[in-house]
C-alpha positions, 0 to 999 in steps of 0.5 A, a space after each residue: 494574778 490568775 486565780 486558782 482553780 474552783 472545784 464546785 461539788 466535785 466539778 473541776 473547772 478548765 478557765 484560765 487567764 494566760 496573760 502574764 501578770 505585771 510586776 510593775 505598774 503599767 505607765 502611760 502619759 496623760 492623754 494617751 490611750 492604753 490597753 489593759 490586757 486580759 486573755 483567757 482560755 476555756 475548756 469543755 467543762 466550762 459550760 455555763 454562760 460567759 460573763 466578763 467584768 471589769 472594775 475599778 478596785 476601791 483604795 478603801 476597804 470600806 468601799 465596793 469596787 466600781 464596774 466599769 465595762 460588763 460583757 454578759 449574754 453576748 452583749 457588752 455594758 459600757 454606760 456605767 457611771 464611772 470617771 472613765 465613762 465613754 472612754 473604755 471599750 473591749 479590745 475585741 467585738 466578741 470577747 467570748 473568743 478568748 479576748 477580755 482585754 480593754 482599751 481605756 482612751 485619753 487617760 487622765 491623772 485621776 484613771 490612776 488606780 487598781 483594775 481587775 479583770 474577772 472571767 466567769 464560766 460556770 463552774 469557772 471563775 478567775 481574775 487578774 488585777 493590774 495596776 495602771 499608773 497615768 503620768 504627766 509628760 515634761 512639759 517644754 522646758 525653758 533654757 536660760 543663763 543665770 549671772 555673768 556671761 563675761 570671760 573668767 566668770 562662772 557661767 550657770 546654764 539652767 534648764 527648767 521644765 514647769 509641769 511633769 511627773 516625777 522623776 524627771 532628769 535633765 541632760 545637756 549637750 553642746 550641738 555646735 564647735 566641738 560638740 562637747 560640754 566645756 571641761 570646767 563644767 559641772 552637770 547637775 541632773 536633778 536641778 537641770 543645771 550646767 555650772 561652767 567655771 571660769 568661762 572662756 570664749 571657747 564656751 560659746 555655742 549652741 546648747 540643747 537640754 532634754 527633760 526626761 521622765 518615764 512616759 516622754 521627753 522634751 527639749 529646749 535650745 540656748 545660745 550662749 555667748 562669752 564676751 570680754 569684760 567691757 572697759 568700765 573706766 573708759 565708758 566712764 570717762 567718756 561719758 564725762 567727757 560728752 557731759 562737758 562737751 554739752 555743757 560747753 556748747 550750752 554755755 557758748 550759746 548763752 554767751 552769744 545770745 547774751 552778748 547780741 541781746 546787749 549790742 542791740 540795747 547799746 545801739 538803741 540807746 546811741 540813737 536816742 542820745 543827743 549830741 551836742 557837738 553836732 553843727 546846726 543843719 544847713 537847710 535852716 541857715 539857707 532858710 533864714 537867709 532867703 527869708 531875710 532877703 525876700 524881705 529886703 527885696 520887699 522893702 526896696 520894691 516900696 522905696 520912692 526917689 524921695 527916700 532913696 538918699 536915706 537909704 544910701 546913707 545906710 551902707 550896712 544895709 546896701 548888700 545882701 549878707 553873705 553865707 559866712 555871715 549867716 554862719 557866723 555864731 551870735 557871739 561874733 556878730 557885728 555890734 551896731 551902735 544904738 542910733 543905727 537901730 533906732 534909724 533903721 527901724 524908722 527908715 523901714 517904716 517909711 519905706 513901707 518894710 514889715 519888721 521880721 524877726 530872724 530866728 537864732 541858732 544855738 550851739 547845738 543847731 536848734 532854733 530859739 
């Protein structure tokens, strides 16, 4: 607000600040730059040196105001130790031309406060105060769904911005299909939710949420797909059948394995079993027979004419036994008289023969 005329010792000042006073704070987003306007006019009566002073008004009346920039003696002084040091400059390179405005660069939330522009040119003195409100623009919101997205269920679309100055409002719009929200939906612009009651497949599509406050806006996009309720009973039945099939396959594999193992064990036991009904090997009978024939031939070779008549008296030794006679079991062998055995042994000794023991065979073919 502009100050009143000052009269010093009857002198009238023509200095005026012409910038309109704002009834509301100047709002600016954090990180941006802002111009604090302060235009003035001079009159011929104002003959003293021109001084322009900008200060940050203390919120506590017990503290002094902080000077942030000064113009005096045709020179600007900007290096005051304040939170805005290095970020505040005069808008005009020559403020004495009537522009005392300043620019605050890259404002921060700590820059919020009341600023005062004071113009002095003796005898006139004028000042103007203005409020600066640094606000955070909304951060990029996050769009997501809550609850089930099946047909017949209530689907909740939610939009949340984690940072940003209040108050903040949310708006939703559908960008595909009919491009209007479902008729059964309920929008809450403060919490940023859209409750789609009894959702149907027509509610599927792309939605966009915009988070807005007085200094900015940000958006996010959500794809919604409303699907039919799955057949839970069919899924459970299919799972049970699959498990049973797996168990059946495992049982079959184990059965085949055990059966093959038992078969190998049985074949091994059969190979080691001694068969009593197996006839004796032919080769052993032939060997015994050839051995006996060879002995008889050697005995005949040692005979002399003097003992041929004795050998002729023994008709049971004048021929080589046939194979049937050797194959005859011992129980069926012909029984010789006792005298025959003694005579045969005596005659063989006289002829130079050597007694030979013929091996006998049991029923199962073993030699005794």
